[in-house]
PyMOL CGO cylinders between C-alpha atoms (Angstrom):
from pymol import cmd
from pymol.cgo import CYLINDER

trace = [
    CYLINDER, 7.95, -2.78, -2.65, 5.15, -1.40, -0.65, 0.3, 1, 1, 1, 1, 1, 1,
    CYLINDER, 5.15, -1.40, -0.65, 5.84, -1.60, 3.24, 0.3, 1, 1, 1, 1, 1, 1,
    CYLINDER, 5.84, -1.60, 3.24, 3.00, -2.65, 5.41, 0.3, 1, 1, 1, 1, 1, 1,
    CYLINDER, 3.00, -2.65, 5.41, 4.58, -3.14, 9.01, 0.3, 1, 1, 1, 1, 1, 1,
    CYLINDER, 4.58, -3.14, 9.01, 7.78, -4.39, 10.57, 0.3, 1, 1, 1, 1, 1, 1,
    CYLINDER, 7.78, -4.39, 10.57, 8.24, -6.77, 13.38, 0.3, 1, 1, 1, 1, 1, 1,
    CYLINDER, 8.24, -6.77, 13.38, 10.27, -4.27, 15.48, 0.3, 1, 1, 1, 1, 1, 1,
    CYLINDER, 10.27, -4.27, 15.48, 8.54, -3.52, 18.86, 0.3, 1, 1, 1, 1, 1, 1,
    CYLINDER, 8.54, -3.52, 18.86, 8.77, -0.01, 20.53, 0.3, 1, 1, 1, 1, 1, 1,
    CYLINDER, 8.77, -0.01, 20.53, 8.88, 0.91, 24.37, 0.3, 1, 1, 1, 1, 1, 1,
    CYLINDER, 8.88, 0.91, 24.37, 7.50, 4.26, 24.20, 0.3, 1, 1, 1, 1, 1, 1,
    CYLINDER, 7.50, 4.26, 24.20, 4.55, 5.96, 22.67, 0.3, 1, 1, 1, 1, 1, 1,
    CYLINDER, 4.55, 5.96, 22.67, 5.74, 7.54, 19.41, 0.3, 1, 1, 1, 1, 1, 1,
    CYLINDER, 5.74, 7.54, 19.41, 4.10, 10.98, 20.00, 0.3, 1, 1, 1, 1, 1, 1,
    CYLINDER, 4.10, 10.98, 20.00, 6.30, 12.81, 17.76, 0.3, 1, 1, 1, 1, 1, 1,
    CYLINDER, 6.30, 12.81, 17.76, 5.79, 10.35, 14.95, 0.3, 1, 1, 1, 1, 1, 1,
    CYLINDER, 5.79, 10.35, 14.95, 2.03, 10.61, 15.49, 0.3, 1, 1, 1, 1, 1, 1,
    CYLINDER, 2.03, 10.61, 15.49, 2.16, 14.41, 15.62, 0.3, 1, 1, 1, 1, 1, 1,
    CYLINDER, 2.16, 14.41, 15.62, 4.20, 14.91, 12.39, 0.3, 1, 1, 1, 1, 1, 1,
    CYLINDER, 4.20, 14.91, 12.39, 1.55, 12.46, 10.70, 0.3, 1, 1, 1, 1, 1, 1,
    CYLINDER, 1.55, 12.46, 10.70, -1.39, 14.49, 12.17, 0.3, 1, 1, 1, 1, 1, 1,
    CYLINDER, -1.39, 14.49, 12.17, 0.29, 17.92, 11.29, 0.3, 1, 1, 1, 1, 1, 1,
    CYLINDER, 0.29, 17.92, 11.29, 0.93, 16.80, 7.69, 0.3, 1, 1, 1, 1, 1, 1,
    CYLINDER, 0.93, 16.80, 7.69, -2.57, 15.60, 7.21, 0.3, 1, 1, 1, 1, 1, 1,
    CYLINDER, -2.57, 15.60, 7.21, -4.20, 18.63, 8.78, 0.3, 1, 1, 1, 1, 1, 1,
    CYLINDER, -4.20, 18.63, 8.78, -1.77, 20.89, 6.42, 0.3, 1, 1, 1, 1, 1, 1,
    CYLINDER, -1.77, 20.89, 6.42, -2.96, 18.89, 3.29, 0.3, 1, 1, 1, 1, 1, 1,
    CYLINDER, -2.96, 18.89, 3.29, -6.55, 19.37, 4.26, 0.3, 1, 1, 1, 1, 1, 1,
    CYLINDER, -6.55, 19.37, 4.26, -5.93, 23.05, 4.54, 0.3, 1, 1, 1, 1, 1, 1,
    CYLINDER, -5.93, 23.05, 4.54, -4.35, 23.05, 1.04, 0.3, 1, 1, 1, 1, 1, 1,
    CYLINDER, -4.35, 23.05, 1.04, -7.10, 21.02, -0.42, 0.3, 1, 1, 1, 1, 1, 1,
    CYLINDER, -7.10, 21.02, -0.42, -9.84, 23.44, 1.03, 0.3, 1, 1, 1, 1, 1, 1,
    CYLINDER, -9.84, 23.44, 1.03, -8.21, 26.24, -0.96, 0.3, 1, 1, 1, 1, 1, 1,
    CYLINDER, -8.21, 26.24, -0.96, -9.43, 25.07, -4.20, 0.3, 1, 1, 1, 1, 1, 1,
    CYLINDER, -9.43, 25.07, -4.20, -7.21, 24.37, -7.30, 0.3, 1, 1, 1, 1, 1, 1,
    CYLINDER, -7.21, 24.37, -7.30, -6.10, 27.92, -7.69, 0.3, 1, 1, 1, 1, 1, 1,
    CYLINDER, -6.10, 27.92, -7.69, -5.43, 28.24, -3.63, 0.3, 1, 1, 1, 1, 1, 1,
    CYLINDER, -5.43, 28.24, -3.63, -3.64, 24.94, -3.68, 0.3, 1, 1, 1, 1, 1, 1,
    CYLINDER, -3.64, 24.94, -3.68, -1.15, 26.21, -6.24, 0.3, 1, 1, 1, 1, 1, 1,
    CYLINDER, -1.15, 26.21, -6.24, -0.52, 29.45, -4.67, 0.3, 1, 1, 1, 1, 1, 1,
    CYLINDER, -0.52, 29.45, -4.67, 0.19, 27.67, -1.22, 0.3, 1, 1, 1, 1, 1, 1,
    CYLINDER, 0.19, 27.67, -1.22, 2.70, 25.28, -3.01, 0.3, 1, 1, 1, 1, 1, 1,
    CYLINDER, 2.70, 25.28, -3.01, 4.55, 28.18, -4.56, 0.3, 1, 1, 1, 1, 1, 1,
    CYLINDER, 4.55, 28.18, -4.56, 4.41, 30.22, -1.43, 0.3, 1, 1, 1, 1, 1, 1,
    CYLINDER, 4.41, 30.22, -1.43, 5.58, 27.63, 0.98, 0.3, 1, 1, 1, 1, 1, 1,
    CYLINDER, 5.58, 27.63, 0.98, 7.42, 25.31, -0.97, 0.3, 1, 1, 1, 1, 1, 1,
    CYLINDER, 7.42, 25.31, -0.97, 11.08, 25.22, -1.66, 0.3, 1, 1, 1, 1, 1, 1,
    CYLINDER, 11.08, 25.22, -1.66, 12.15, 26.89, -5.01, 0.3, 1, 1, 1, 1, 1, 1,
    CYLINDER, 12.15, 26.89, -5.01, 15.85, 26.32, -5.58, 0.3, 1, 1, 1, 1, 1, 1,
    CYLINDER, 15.85, 26.32, -5.58, 16.25, 29.33, -7.95, 0.3, 1, 1, 1, 1, 1, 1,
    CYLINDER, 16.25, 29.33, -7.95, 14.51, 31.55, -5.44, 0.3, 1, 1, 1, 1, 1, 1,
    CYLINDER, 14.51, 31.55, -5.44, 16.48, 30.06, -2.51, 0.3, 1, 1, 1, 1, 1, 1,
    CYLINDER, 16.48, 30.06, -2.51, 19.77, 31.09, -4.41, 0.3, 1, 1, 1, 1, 1, 1,
    CYLINDER, 19.77, 31.09, -4.41, 18.42, 34.46, -5.60, 0.3, 1, 1, 1, 1, 1, 1,
    CYLINDER, 18.42, 34.46, -5.60, 18.47, 33.76, -9.34, 0.3, 1, 1, 1, 1, 1, 1,
    CYLINDER, 18.47, 33.76, -9.34, 14.63, 34.01, -9.51, 0.3, 1, 1, 1, 1, 1, 1,
    CYLINDER, 14.63, 34.01, -9.51, 11.93, 35.74, -7.68, 0.3, 1, 1, 1, 1, 1, 1,
    CYLINDER, 11.93, 35.74, -7.68, 8.49, 35.05, -6.66, 0.3, 1, 1, 1, 1, 1, 1,
    CYLINDER, 8.49, 35.05, -6.66, 5.60, 36.93, -7.97, 0.3, 1, 1, 1, 1, 1, 1,
    CYLINDER, 5.60, 36.93, -7.97, 4.17, 39.74, -5.72, 0.3, 1, 1, 1, 1, 1, 1,
    CYLINDER, 4.17, 39.74, -5.72, 2.00, 38.34, -3.13, 0.3, 1, 1, 1, 1, 1, 1,
    CYLINDER, 2.00, 38.34, -3.13, 3.57, 34.65, -3.01, 0.3, 1, 1, 1, 1, 1, 1,
    CYLINDER, 3.57, 34.65, -3.01, 6.45, 35.77, -0.62, 0.3, 1, 1, 1, 1, 1, 1,
    CYLINDER, 6.45, 35.77, -0.62, 4.56, 35.03, 2.46, 0.3, 1, 1, 1, 1, 1, 1,
    CYLINDER, 4.56, 35.03, 2.46, 7.44, 33.70, 4.58, 0.3, 1, 1, 1, 1, 1, 1,
    CYLINDER, 7.44, 33.70, 4.58, 11.25, 34.46, 4.21, 0.3, 1, 1, 1, 1, 1, 1,
    CYLINDER, 11.25, 34.46, 4.21, 12.66, 32.36, 1.63, 0.3, 1, 1, 1, 1, 1, 1,
    CYLINDER, 12.66, 32.36, 1.63, 15.03, 30.71, 4.01, 0.3, 1, 1, 1, 1, 1, 1,
    CYLINDER, 15.03, 30.71, 4.01, 12.00, 29.16, 6.01, 0.3, 1, 1, 1, 1, 1, 1,
    CYLINDER, 12.00, 29.16, 6.01, 10.74, 27.47, 2.95, 0.3, 1, 1, 1, 1, 1, 1,
    CYLINDER, 10.74, 27.47, 2.95, 13.38, 24.49, 3.88, 0.3, 1, 1, 1, 1, 1, 1,
    CYLINDER, 13.38, 24.49, 3.88, 11.04, 23.91, 6.74, 0.3, 1, 1, 1, 1, 1, 1,
    CYLINDER, 11.04, 23.91, 6.74, 7.52, 24.83, 5.46, 0.3, 1, 1, 1, 1, 1, 1,
    CYLINDER, 7.52, 24.83, 5.46, 7.97, 22.71, 2.28, 0.3, 1, 1, 1, 1, 1, 1,
    CYLINDER, 7.97, 22.71, 2.28, 8.35, 19.30, 4.20, 0.3, 1, 1, 1, 1, 1, 1,
    CYLINDER, 8.35, 19.30, 4.20, 4.83, 19.76, 5.62, 0.3, 1, 1, 1, 1, 1, 1,
    CYLINDER, 4.83, 19.76, 5.62, 3.16, 20.24, 2.29, 0.3, 1, 1, 1, 1, 1, 1,
    CYLINDER, 3.16, 20.24, 2.29, 2.21, 17.52, -0.21, 0.3, 1, 1, 1, 1, 1, 1,
    CYLINDER, 2.21, 17.52, -0.21, 1.03, 17.40, -3.77, 0.3, 1, 1, 1, 1, 1, 1,
    CYLINDER, 1.03, 17.40, -3.77, -1.88, 14.87, -3.60, 0.3, 1, 1, 1, 1, 1, 1,
    CYLINDER, -1.88, 14.87, -3.60, -3.55, 12.18, -1.68, 0.3, 1, 1, 1, 1, 1, 1,
    CYLINDER, -3.55, 12.18, -1.68, -1.19, 9.36, -2.87, 0.3, 1, 1, 1, 1, 1, 1,
    CYLINDER, -1.19, 9.36, -2.87, 1.98, 11.54, -2.11, 0.3, 1, 1, 1, 1, 1, 1,
    CYLINDER, 1.98, 11.54, -2.11, 0.57, 12.18, 1.39, 0.3, 1, 1, 1, 1, 1, 1,
    CYLINDER, 0.57, 12.18, 1.39, -0.42, 8.51, 2.21, 0.3, 1, 1, 1, 1, 1, 1,
    CYLINDER, -0.42, 8.51, 2.21, 2.85, 7.06, 0.83, 0.3, 1, 1, 1, 1, 1, 1,
    CYLINDER, 2.85, 7.06, 0.83, 5.00, 9.42, 2.94, 0.3, 1, 1, 1, 1, 1, 1,
    CYLINDER, 5.00, 9.42, 2.94, 2.88, 8.82, 6.08, 0.3, 1, 1, 1, 1, 1, 1,
    CYLINDER, 2.88, 8.82, 6.08, 2.94, 5.01, 5.68, 0.3, 1, 1, 1, 1, 1, 1,
    CYLINDER, 2.94, 5.01, 5.68, 6.84, 5.11, 5.75, 0.3, 1, 1, 1, 1, 1, 1,
    CYLINDER, 6.84, 5.11, 5.75, 6.95, 7.60, 8.37, 0.3, 1, 1, 1, 1, 1, 1,
    CYLINDER, 6.95, 7.60, 8.37, 4.64, 5.38, 10.60, 0.3, 1, 1, 1, 1, 1, 1,
    CYLINDER, 4.64, 5.38, 10.60, 6.40, 2.19, 9.93, 0.3, 1, 1, 1, 1, 1, 1,
    CYLINDER, 6.40, 2.19, 9.93, 10.02, 3.39, 10.31, 0.3, 1, 1, 1, 1, 1, 1,
    CYLINDER, 10.02, 3.39, 10.31, 9.70, 6.50, 12.44, 0.3, 1, 1, 1, 1, 1, 1,
    CYLINDER, 9.70, 6.50, 12.44, 8.33, 5.19, 15.75, 0.3, 1, 1, 1, 1, 1, 1,
    CYLINDER, 8.33, 5.19, 15.75, 11.59, 2.89, 16.09, 0.3, 1, 1, 1, 1, 1, 1,
    CYLINDER, 11.59, 2.89, 16.09, 13.80, 5.77, 15.43, 0.3, 1, 1, 1, 1, 1, 1,
    CYLINDER, 13.80, 5.77, 15.43, 11.92, 7.90, 17.92, 0.3, 1, 1, 1, 1, 1, 1,
    CYLINDER, 11.92, 7.90, 17.92, 12.18, 5.04, 20.32, 0.3, 1, 1, 1, 1, 1, 1,
    CYLINDER, 12.18, 5.04, 20.32, 15.89, 4.83, 19.92, 0.3, 1, 1, 1, 1, 1, 1,
    CYLINDER, 15.89, 4.83, 19.92, 16.47, 8.62, 20.64, 0.3, 1, 1, 1, 1, 1, 1,
    CYLINDER, 16.47, 8.62, 20.64, 13.67, 9.96, 22.53, 0.3, 1, 1, 1, 1, 1, 1,
    CYLINDER, 13.67, 9.96, 22.53, 10.82, 12.56, 21.46, 0.3, 1, 1, 1, 1, 1, 1,
    CYLINDER, 10.82, 12.56, 21.46, 12.95, 15.86, 21.64, 0.3, 1, 1, 1, 1, 1, 1,
    CYLINDER, 12.95, 15.86, 21.64, 15.90, 14.45, 19.85, 0.3, 1, 1, 1, 1, 1, 1,
    CYLINDER, 15.90, 14.45, 19.85, 13.75, 12.82, 17.27, 0.3, 1, 1, 1, 1, 1, 1,
    CYLINDER, 13.75, 12.82, 17.27, 11.99, 16.12, 16.33, 0.3, 1, 1, 1, 1, 1, 1,
    CYLINDER, 11.99, 16.12, 16.33, 15.44, 17.91, 16.01, 0.3, 1, 1, 1, 1, 1, 1,
    CYLINDER, 15.44, 17.91, 16.01, 16.80, 14.82, 13.91, 0.3, 1, 1, 1, 1, 1, 1,
    CYLINDER, 16.80, 14.82, 13.91, 13.60, 14.81, 11.65, 0.3, 1, 1, 1, 1, 1, 1,
    CYLINDER, 13.60, 14.81, 11.65, 14.01, 18.43, 10.88, 0.3, 1, 1, 1, 1, 1, 1,
    CYLINDER, 14.01, 18.43, 10.88, 17.70, 18.44, 10.26, 0.3, 1, 1, 1, 1, 1, 1,
    CYLINDER, 17.70, 18.44, 10.26, 17.18, 15.50, 7.94, 0.3, 1, 1, 1, 1, 1, 1,
    CYLINDER, 17.18, 15.50, 7.94, 14.50, 17.44, 6.05, 0.3, 1, 1, 1, 1, 1, 1,
    CYLINDER, 14.50, 17.44, 6.05, 16.70, 20.45, 5.70, 0.3, 1, 1, 1, 1, 1, 1,
    CYLINDER, 16.70, 20.45, 5.70, 19.74, 18.55, 4.53, 0.3, 1, 1, 1, 1, 1, 1,
    CYLINDER, 19.74, 18.55, 4.53, 17.38, 16.91, 2.00, 0.3, 1, 1, 1, 1, 1, 1,
    CYLINDER, 17.38, 16.91, 2.00, 15.91, 20.27, 0.70, 0.3, 1, 1, 1, 1, 1, 1,
    CYLINDER, 15.91, 20.27, 0.70, 19.56, 21.70, 0.32, 0.3, 1, 1, 1, 1, 1, 1,
    CYLINDER, 19.56, 21.70, 0.32, 20.60, 18.68, -1.50, 0.3, 1, 1, 1, 1, 1, 1,
    CYLINDER, 20.60, 18.68, -1.50, 17.96, 18.89, -4.01, 0.3, 1, 1, 1, 1, 1, 1,
    CYLINDER, 17.96, 18.89, -4.01, 18.59, 22.68, -4.37, 0.3, 1, 1, 1, 1, 1, 1,
    CYLINDER, 18.59, 22.68, -4.37, 22.07, 22.20, -4.87, 0.3, 1, 1, 1, 1, 1, 1,
    CYLINDER, 22.07, 22.20, -4.87, 21.82, 19.79, -7.86, 0.3, 1, 1, 1, 1, 1, 1,
    CYLINDER, 21.82, 19.79, -7.86, 18.95, 21.59, -9.37, 0.3, 1, 1, 1, 1, 1, 1,
    CYLINDER, 18.95, 21.59, -9.37, 19.81, 25.03, -8.39, 0.3, 1, 1, 1, 1, 1, 1,
    CYLINDER, 19.81, 25.03, -8.39, 18.19, 26.72, -11.48, 0.3, 1, 1, 1, 1, 1, 1,
    CYLINDER, 18.19, 26.72, -11.48, 14.88, 24.86, -10.93, 0.3, 1, 1, 1, 1, 1, 1,
    CYLINDER, 14.88, 24.86, -10.93, 11.79, 27.11, -10.50, 0.3, 1, 1, 1, 1, 1, 1,
    CYLINDER, 11.79, 27.11, -10.50, 9.38, 24.22, -9.64, 0.3, 1, 1, 1, 1, 1, 1,
    CYLINDER, 9.38, 24.22, -9.64, 8.51, 24.11, -5.81, 0.3, 1, 1, 1, 1, 1, 1,
    CYLINDER, 8.51, 24.11, -5.81, 9.80, 21.16, -3.98, 0.3, 1, 1, 1, 1, 1, 1,
    CYLINDER, 9.80, 21.16, -3.98, 7.34, 19.95, -1.27, 0.3, 1, 1, 1, 1, 1, 1,
    CYLINDER, 7.34, 19.95, -1.27, 6.85, 16.75, 0.72, 0.3, 1, 1, 1, 1, 1, 1,
    CYLINDER, 6.85, 16.75, 0.72, 7.97, 15.04, 3.77, 0.3, 1, 1, 1, 1, 1, 1,
    CYLINDER, 7.97, 15.04, 3.77, 9.79, 12.40, 1.93, 0.3, 1, 1, 1, 1, 1, 1,
    CYLINDER, 9.79, 12.40, 1.93, 13.23, 14.00, 2.37, 0.3, 1, 1, 1, 1, 1, 1,
    CYLINDER, 13.23, 14.00, 2.37, 13.07, 14.16, 6.14, 0.3, 1, 1, 1, 1, 1, 1,
    CYLINDER, 13.07, 14.16, 6.14, 11.66, 10.52, 6.10, 0.3, 1, 1, 1, 1, 1, 1,
    CYLINDER, 11.66, 10.52, 6.10, 14.64, 9.43, 4.02, 0.3, 1, 1, 1, 1, 1, 1,
    CYLINDER, 14.64, 9.43, 4.02, 16.70, 10.44, 6.90, 0.3, 1, 1, 1, 1, 1, 1,
    CYLINDER, 16.70, 10.44, 6.90, 14.54, 8.23, 9.13, 0.3, 1, 1, 1, 1, 1, 1,
    CYLINDER, 14.54, 8.23, 9.13, 15.16, 5.34, 6.51, 0.3, 1, 1, 1, 1, 1, 1,
    CYLINDER, 15.16, 5.34, 6.51, 18.84, 5.82, 6.79, 0.3, 1, 1, 1, 1, 1, 1,
    CYLINDER, 18.84, 5.82, 6.79, 19.03, 5.65, 10.41, 0.3, 1, 1, 1, 1, 1, 1,
    CYLINDER, 19.03, 5.65, 10.41, 16.71, 2.56, 10.62, 0.3, 1, 1, 1, 1, 1, 1,
    CYLINDER, 16.71, 2.56, 10.62, 19.16, 0.75, 8.10, 0.3, 1, 1, 1, 1, 1, 1,
    CYLINDER, 19.16, 0.75, 8.10, 22.09, 1.34, 10.51, 0.3, 1, 1, 1, 1, 1, 1,
    CYLINDER, 22.09, 1.34, 10.51, 20.19, 0.30, 13.74, 0.3, 1, 1, 1, 1, 1, 1,
    CYLINDER, 20.19, 0.30, 13.74, 17.75, -2.39, 12.62, 0.3, 1, 1, 1, 1, 1, 1,
    CYLINDER, 17.75, -2.39, 12.62, 18.99, -3.95, 9.38, 0.3, 1, 1, 1, 1, 1, 1,
    CYLINDER, 18.99, -3.95, 9.38, 17.88, -7.25, 10.55, 0.3, 1, 1, 1, 1, 1, 1,
    CYLINDER, 17.88, -7.25, 10.55, 14.28, -6.30, 11.43, 0.3, 1, 1, 1, 1, 1, 1,
    CYLINDER, 14.28, -6.30, 11.43, 11.55, -7.93, 9.21, 0.3, 1, 1, 1, 1, 1, 1,
    CYLINDER, 11.55, -7.93, 9.21, 9.42, -5.81, 7.02, 0.3, 1, 1, 1, 1, 1, 1,
    CYLINDER, 9.42, -5.81, 7.02, 6.26, -7.05, 5.49, 0.3, 1, 1, 1, 1, 1, 1,
    CYLINDER, 6.26, -7.05, 5.49, 5.86, -5.75, 2.02, 0.3, 1, 1, 1, 1, 1, 1,
    CYLINDER, 5.86, -5.75, 2.02, 3.64, -6.06, -1.02, 0.3, 1, 1, 1, 1, 1, 1,
    CYLINDER, 3.64, -6.06, -1.02, 5.54, -6.73, -4.20, 0.3, 1, 1, 1, 1, 1, 1,
    CYLINDER, 5.54, -6.73, -4.20, 3.74, -6.48, -7.59, 0.3, 1, 1, 1, 1, 1, 1,
    CYLINDER, 3.74, -6.48, -7.59, 4.18, -9.04, -10.13, 0.3, 1, 1, 1, 1, 1, 1,
    CYLINDER, 4.18, -9.04, -10.13, 2.21, -7.65, -13.10, 0.3, 1, 1, 1, 1, 1, 1,
    CYLINDER, 2.21, -7.65, -13.10, -1.30, -7.65, -11.86, 0.3, 1, 1, 1, 1, 1, 1,
    CYLINDER, -1.30, -7.65, -11.86, -0.58, -9.70, -8.95, 0.3, 1, 1, 1, 1, 1, 1,
    CYLINDER, -0.58, -9.70, -8.95, 0.40, -8.56, -5.27, 0.3, 1, 1, 1, 1, 1, 1,
    CYLINDER, 0.40, -8.56, -5.27, 2.53, -10.94, -3.36, 0.3, 1, 1, 1, 1, 1, 1,
    CYLINDER, 2.53, -10.94, -3.36, 2.98, -10.37, 0.35, 0.3, 1, 1, 1, 1, 1, 1,
    CYLINDER, 2.98, -10.37, 0.35, 6.44, -11.23, 1.67, 0.3, 1, 1, 1, 1, 1, 1,
    CYLINDER, 6.44, -11.23, 1.67, 8.56, -10.57, 4.78, 0.3, 1, 1, 1, 1, 1, 1,
    CYLINDER, 8.56, -10.57, 4.78, 11.99, -9.35, 4.05, 0.3, 1, 1, 1, 1, 1, 1,
    CYLINDER, 11.99, -9.35, 4.05, 14.98, -8.13, 6.03, 0.3, 1, 1, 1, 1, 1, 1,
    CYLINDER, 14.98, -8.13, 6.03, 15.10, -4.31, 6.50, 0.3, 1, 1, 1, 1, 1, 1,
    CYLINDER, 15.10, -4.31, 6.50, 18.46, -4.17, 4.85, 0.3, 1, 1, 1, 1, 1, 1,
    CYLINDER, 18.46, -4.17, 4.85, 16.95, -5.69, 1.64, 0.3, 1, 1, 1, 1, 1, 1,
    CYLINDER, 16.95, -5.69, 1.64, 13.93, -3.49, 1.63, 0.3, 1, 1, 1, 1, 1, 1,
    CYLINDER, 13.93, -3.49, 1.63, 15.84, -0.13, 2.35, 0.3, 1, 1, 1, 1, 1, 1,
    CYLINDER, 15.84, -0.13, 2.35, 18.91, -1.11, 0.32, 0.3, 1, 1, 1, 1, 1, 1,
    CYLINDER, 18.91, -1.11, 0.32, 16.66, -1.66, -2.88, 0.3, 1, 1, 1, 1, 1, 1,
    CYLINDER, 16.66, -1.66, -2.88, 14.86, 1.61, -1.92, 0.3, 1, 1, 1, 1, 1, 1,
    CYLINDER, 14.86, 1.61, -1.92, 18.26, 3.50, -1.89, 0.3, 1, 1, 1, 1, 1, 1,
    CYLINDER, 18.26, 3.50, -1.89, 19.51, 1.79, -5.07, 0.3, 1, 1, 1, 1, 1, 1,
    CYLINDER, 19.51, 1.79, -5.07, 16.37, 2.95, -6.86, 0.3, 1, 1, 1, 1, 1, 1,
    CYLINDER, 16.37, 2.95, -6.86, 16.82, 6.48, -5.68, 0.3, 1, 1, 1, 1, 1, 1,
    CYLINDER, 16.82, 6.48, -5.68, 20.29, 6.24, -7.21, 0.3, 1, 1, 1, 1, 1, 1,
    CYLINDER, 20.29, 6.24, -7.21, 18.93, 5.19, -10.58, 0.3, 1, 1, 1, 1, 1, 1,
    CYLINDER, 18.93, 5.19, -10.58, 16.34, 7.52, -10.87, 0.3, 1, 1, 1, 1, 1, 1,
    CYLINDER, 16.34, 7.52, -10.87, 18.45, 10.41, -9.80, 0.3, 1, 1, 1, 1, 1, 1,
    CYLINDER, 18.45, 10.41, -9.80, 20.91, 9.63, -12.52, 0.3, 1, 1, 1, 1, 1, 1,
    CYLINDER, 20.91, 9.63, -12.52, 18.05, 9.38, -15.13, 0.3, 1, 1, 1, 1, 1, 1,
    CYLINDER, 18.05, 9.38, -15.13, 16.18, 12.55, -13.96, 0.3, 1, 1, 1, 1, 1, 1,
    CYLINDER, 16.18, 12.55, -13.96, 16.27, 15.77, -16.11, 0.3, 1, 1, 1, 1, 1, 1,
    CYLINDER, 16.27, 15.77, -16.11, 17.19, 18.80, -14.09, 0.3, 1, 1, 1, 1, 1, 1,
    CYLINDER, 17.19, 18.80, -14.09, 14.52, 21.37, -13.46, 0.3, 1, 1, 1, 1, 1, 1,
    CYLINDER, 14.52, 21.37, -13.46, 11.60, 19.44, -14.99, 0.3, 1, 1, 1, 1, 1, 1,
    CYLINDER, 11.60, 19.44, -14.99, 9.74, 18.70, -11.66, 0.3, 1, 1, 1, 1, 1, 1,
    CYLINDER, 9.74, 18.70, -11.66, 8.39, 15.32, -10.55, 0.3, 1, 1, 1, 1, 1, 1,
    CYLINDER, 8.39, 15.32, -10.55, 10.14, 13.27, -7.76, 0.3, 1, 1, 1, 1, 1, 1,
    CYLINDER, 10.14, 13.27, -7.76, 12.81, 15.00, -5.79, 0.3, 1, 1, 1, 1, 1, 1,
    CYLINDER, 12.81, 15.00, -5.79, 15.31, 12.17, -6.14, 0.3, 1, 1, 1, 1, 1, 1,
    CYLINDER, 15.31, 12.17, -6.14, 18.46, 14.16, -4.84, 0.3, 1, 1, 1, 1, 1, 1,
    CYLINDER, 18.46, 14.16, -4.84, 16.43, 15.07, -1.74, 0.3, 1, 1, 1, 1, 1, 1,
    CYLINDER, 16.43, 15.07, -1.74, 15.86, 11.43, -0.99, 0.3, 1, 1, 1, 1, 1, 1,
    CYLINDER, 15.86, 11.43, -0.99, 19.49, 10.69, -1.32, 0.3, 1, 1, 1, 1, 1, 1,
    CYLINDER, 19.49, 10.69, -1.32, 20.37, 13.68, 0.78, 0.3, 1, 1, 1, 1, 1, 1,
    CYLINDER, 20.37, 13.68, 0.78, 18.15, 12.86, 3.63, 0.3, 1, 1, 1, 1, 1, 1,
    CYLINDER, 18.15, 12.86, 3.63, 19.17, 9.18, 3.77, 0.3, 1, 1, 1, 1, 1, 1,
    CYLINDER, 19.17, 9.18, 3.77, 22.68, 10.03, 4.02, 0.3, 1, 1, 1, 1, 1, 1,
    CYLINDER, 22.68, 10.03, 4.02, 22.03, 12.74, 6.47, 0.3, 1, 1, 1, 1, 1, 1,
    CYLINDER, 22.03, 12.74, 6.47, 20.08, 10.17, 8.65, 0.3, 1, 1, 1, 1, 1, 1,
    CYLINDER, 20.08, 10.17, 8.65, 23.04, 7.68, 8.56, 0.3, 1, 1, 1, 1, 1, 1,
    CYLINDER, 23.04, 7.68, 8.56, 25.43, 10.64, 9.30, 0.3, 1, 1, 1, 1, 1, 1,
    CYLINDER, 25.43, 10.64, 9.30, 23.36, 11.78, 12.38, 0.3, 1, 1, 1, 1, 1, 1,
    CYLINDER, 23.36, 11.78, 12.38, 22.15, 8.90, 14.02, 0.3, 1, 1, 1, 1, 1, 1,
    CYLINDER, 22.15, 8.90, 14.02, 25.36, 8.26, 16.03, 0.3, 1, 1, 1, 1, 1, 1,
    CYLINDER, 25.36, 8.26, 16.03, 24.81, 11.77, 17.54, 0.3, 1, 1, 1, 1, 1, 1,
    CYLINDER, 24.81, 11.77, 17.54, 21.16, 11.32, 18.42, 0.3, 1, 1, 1, 1, 1, 1,
    CYLINDER, 21.16, 11.32, 18.42, 20.51, 7.64, 19.45, 0.3, 1, 1, 1, 1, 1, 1,
    CYLINDER, 20.51, 7.64, 19.45, 20.66, 6.61, 23.06, 0.3, 1, 1, 1, 1, 1, 1,
    CYLINDER, 20.66, 6.61, 23.06, 23.82, 5.33, 24.26, 0.3, 1, 1, 1, 1, 1, 1,
    CYLINDER, 23.82, 5.33, 24.26, 22.34, 1.91, 25.04, 0.3, 1, 1, 1, 1, 1, 1,
    CYLINDER, 22.34, 1.91, 25.04, 21.10, 1.56, 21.44, 0.3, 1, 1, 1, 1, 1, 1,
    CYLINDER, 21.10, 1.56, 21.44, 23.39, -0.58, 19.37, 0.3, 1, 1, 1, 1, 1, 1,
    CYLINDER, 23.39, -0.58, 19.37, 24.00, -0.42, 15.79, 0.3, 1, 1, 1, 1, 1, 1,
    CYLINDER, 24.00, -0.42, 15.79, 23.23, -3.44, 13.65, 0.3, 1, 1, 1, 1, 1, 1,
    CYLINDER, 23.23, -3.44, 13.65, 21.01, -5.04, 16.18, 0.3, 1, 1, 1, 1, 1, 1,
    CYLINDER, 21.01, -5.04, 16.18, 20.64, -8.73, 15.74, 0.3, 1, 1, 1, 1, 1, 1,
    CYLINDER, 20.64, -8.73, 15.74, 17.46, -10.26, 14.37, 0.3, 1, 1, 1, 1, 1, 1,
    CYLINDER, 17.46, -10.26, 14.37, 14.73, -11.08, 16.82, 0.3, 1, 1, 1, 1, 1, 1,
    CYLINDER, 14.73, -11.08, 16.82, 14.17, -14.73, 17.72, 0.3, 1, 1, 1, 1, 1, 1,
]
cmd.load_cgo(trace, "trace")
């Protein structure tokens, strides 16, 4: 499913959501400007490498530009390609603005970063010997999805669903869209081969669970769980 929009209105300007999108886009343009070799160096320097984080491997000289512990933050602002960036930013825009609305600007940025750290550590824990950098905002965004599922399960999400070469547009409840997404992460994480790179499925699961666990602490008191569908 490719989400396009939701029918969930907001009452504030989602400045943090927009800011995160801008920062990720600017960082990717910087990566792109470095050329192929520089792009790869940036990924190894600022991405999270589980084996390096746990001290069982070390970066080549010149690549350790930030303390290894800080890569749990820097990695979530890097992306591996245009489609990686666009897909993540689409999810962040559709679902992030409502979560920012539910907790306010300051709380949202803290919530987002905590979910990103939880996601990175989950991936590193399950693939502790991997020497391939983990990058991308999807772990933090997964936390946003987990929070959205608890707050707005009945919101309608317009999605594109491919049937072979045909794309069909449908409006589905968020609980169905996000539930399907979570089950897909479970299936893929079970089938993934440790240390071979690709999608960080465990980061998605870790971020999603972290978002569900943290949302009670970060949402405004007046925001209810399981909001009823709009009429």
